[in-house]
Structure formats: structure tokens, C-alpha cells
N, C-alpha and C positions, 0 to 999 in steps of 0.2 A: 230590360230592353237594351241597356248600354252593354251588358255582358254579351248578349246575343250578337250585337253589332260587331263587337271585338272579334268574336269567333268567325263571323262571316268575312271580315277583312283579313284575318289570318289565313283563312282557307283560300281566299283569292290570291294572296301573296305567294303561298306555296305553289298553287297552280301556275302562276305566272313564271316563277322561278323554274319549274319543271319544263315549261314550254321553251324557256330560253336555253336550257342545257341538254335536253334530250337529243340523242342522235336521230337524225331523220333517216329512217331505214327505207324510205321510199325512193331515195335518190340512187343513181347508178354507181356512186362512189362509196357506198356502204357495203362492207364485206364481213364475212365470218370465216371460221377455220375451214369450211368446205368450199369456199369460193375459188374459182379458177385463178382469179387475180392473186389470192393468197399463196397458192402453190408457185406461181411465177415470182412473186416477191420473195418467197423463201429461197428460191434458187439464186436470185440476184443478190441476196444478203448472206449467202453461205460464205465461209472462208474462201477467198480467192487464192488458191494455192499454186497458180500457174507461174508465179514469179520465181519459183525455184525448180522448175521442171527440168532444167539441166542436171539437177542433183537427184530428183526422185521420180521423174517421168510420170507424174500424176497431178492434175489440177485440183483434186479433191482434198489435198493435204499439204502441209508444210512441215519440213524437217526442222526441229528446233536446234538452233546453232548455239555453240560450236559443235562440230562433228569431225571425226577423223575418217578420211576416205582414201582408198587406194585407186589410182587412176591407171587403167590399162595394165593392171597387175604388177606395176613396178614403181609407181610414184606415190608415196604416202604423203598426204597433205592434210592440214587442218583448215576447214572452212569455218571461219568465225563470223563473217558478215556476208550479205548477199553480193557485195562487191567482189568477194573472193571467188565467186563462181566463174569469173573470167578465165580461170585456169582450166576450166572444163570446156571441151569442144564438143559439138554435136557428133554423136557416134562413139564417144569415149565410153569405155566400160568402167562403171563405178561400183566399188565394193565398200560397204560401210564397216567400220569397226563397231560392232554391237556391244552393249545395247545402245539404242538411240530413242529419243522421244519425238513424237509426231503430233501435231495439232490437226485434227480432222476437220472436214467441211462443217461440222456442227459445233466447232470450237472446243470439243473435248480433247484432252491430251491423253495419249496412250503410249505405253512403252513397247518398243519392238525389240525382241531379244535375239532374233536370228534372221537369216536371209529368207527362210521359208515363211515366216510371219510377214516379212516385208513384201514378198511376192503376192501373198494372199491379199494384203491391203491394196496393192496395185490392181489386182484382178477385181476386187470389190469396186474400185473407182471406175474401171472400164465398164463393168456391168451397169453401174449407176448412169454413166454417160450414155451407154447404148439404150437404156430404158427411158431416156429423156429426163433424167433426174439429177444431172450434174449441174455444177455452178454455171450461171450466166455471168460471164466475166467482163464483157465489154461495155457495161453500163455501170457507172459509179454514182451513187447518190452523194450530193453535197450536204453534209450535216452541219448543224442540227436540223431535224424535222420534228413535227408535232403530230401525234396521233390522238384522236378522240375516240373513246370507247364507252360502251354501256352494257351492263349485264341485265338482260331482260328489260324490265321497265324502270330499272334503277337510274339514278342520276349519272350524268356523263362524267368521265374521268379524262384528264389530259395527261399525255405521256410525252416527255421530252427525250428524244432519242438522239444519241451522240455518235453512233457508229453502226456499221453493218452488224456487228455482233449483238448489240442491244436490240436492233430491229428484228434480227433473225430469232433471237430468244423470245421476244415478245410474240412473234407470229406462231412459233412452234409451241407456245404455252397458252394459246387462246383457249378459253373455256367454251363448253358446248353451246351456251346461249349468249355468247359475247359477240356484239357487233362493233365494228371499228371503221373509221374513215381517216384518211390522210388530210391534214390541213394544207391544201394547195394554196398558192403555187409552191413548187420546189424546183431546185436546179439539179440536173444530172450532167455528168460528163460522159461522152460517147467515144469509145476507143482512145481514151486518155487525151483527147484533143478538143473536140467541139463541146461547148457548154450550151445546154438547152434548158429552157424554162418549161416545166410541165404543169398543166392546169387541171388535169383530171386523170382518172384511172385509165381511160381509153387511150389517151396519148402516151401514158407511161407504158402500157401493154404493147403499144405499137412499136416502141423502141426495143422493148425486151424481146418481142417476136422477131424483130428485124435483125438482131445480132445474136439470136439463140445459138449457143455453141456448147 
């Protein structure tokens, strides 16, 4: 009788623990890899490559510095930091000394060997933007944030995310039967100025849609 009681108590304890940690998939802030919210969050956490657009004219990538460039066919300069971009004016013709390395929107680094490969990368970025798949650049998440996830009926796992790259890689590597939710509230910065506290996915999506670029 005593042994039977122990088993009953253990069973109740396990069930109680599962109730405490399972993701509530019935609430509106629970998502999976197919969720509309996930695709928007992926775009928001892509590499924001617009900071060096004077150099490469594409917000989907960043050129890894230092690089040597010729400006307007006669001025060879070395760009070592983003501050050095002040020597480039809108409309200047930029030619790289190849090869160069570029970090793409997905945080993968590629080597570009010639101008043809560089133009192809620019065209791929333009196509991505035209298809509504480019980076959403005017909302910045203030890290760290916490994500709770569960695979099927398994126990919940907590993820501490420290950067856009970590969040993006988490989202793009979601398993087929994985559900996740953001631990709100979180803070975001809009247009590098206004800080806003976000309480749920709907509010977050509203800001993403409002400045989708």
C-alpha cells in the first residue's frame, strides 16, 4: 500500500511539473515555423546591411572591412571602418579591388571574386526586396530576450537570445513540430529613436508592418 501511494504521488508531481512548463499553444502568441509572425520576425532579425549602402548599394549584405576601392575611376582609398565611408558621396562610382568578403542577410560569409559576382549579389538583393523578403530595418529589438519552445508534447525549453543573429538562426532552424513564444514584454527601438515596450505579437507585428521596407 505504501509503495502504491509513492507511485501515485510521483505521478501527480510529474503531471504538475508538465502543467507548469508546457507551452500554451492556444494563445495567440504561440508560433511555429509556418506562422506569418515567424516570417516577419525573420526579416526583422536578418543582417541589417543598410549601414554601408554608400559602399555596396544593397541592404541585404555588408562588405567586410577593410577593402580597397577606387572612387570615380581615379581615387584609390582604403575603407577600414564605417566612419571612412564619409569620403564617398551619393552618386560616386565605386569599384572594388577584388576579391572581397561579404556577410549576407543570413549571416553567412561569401567571397566575391569579381565585378560580375558582385552585380549578381546586388540583383539577388533587389529581387528579394521586390518579393517582400528583404530586411525590415527600422525596428531594432533590445536584447537580451527570452524564447520558450516545446517540441510536440515535450517539456518547455528556455532560450536566452543576445542578438539579431541568434534570433534569426533560431527562427530559421525551427523544427517541424516546434512551437515557441516570446517572453513579453520586450523593448524595441523604432527608426533608431523611439523606444517602445511591446506586450504581445500583435503589437510587435503592428510596428513591423508600419515600417516594412
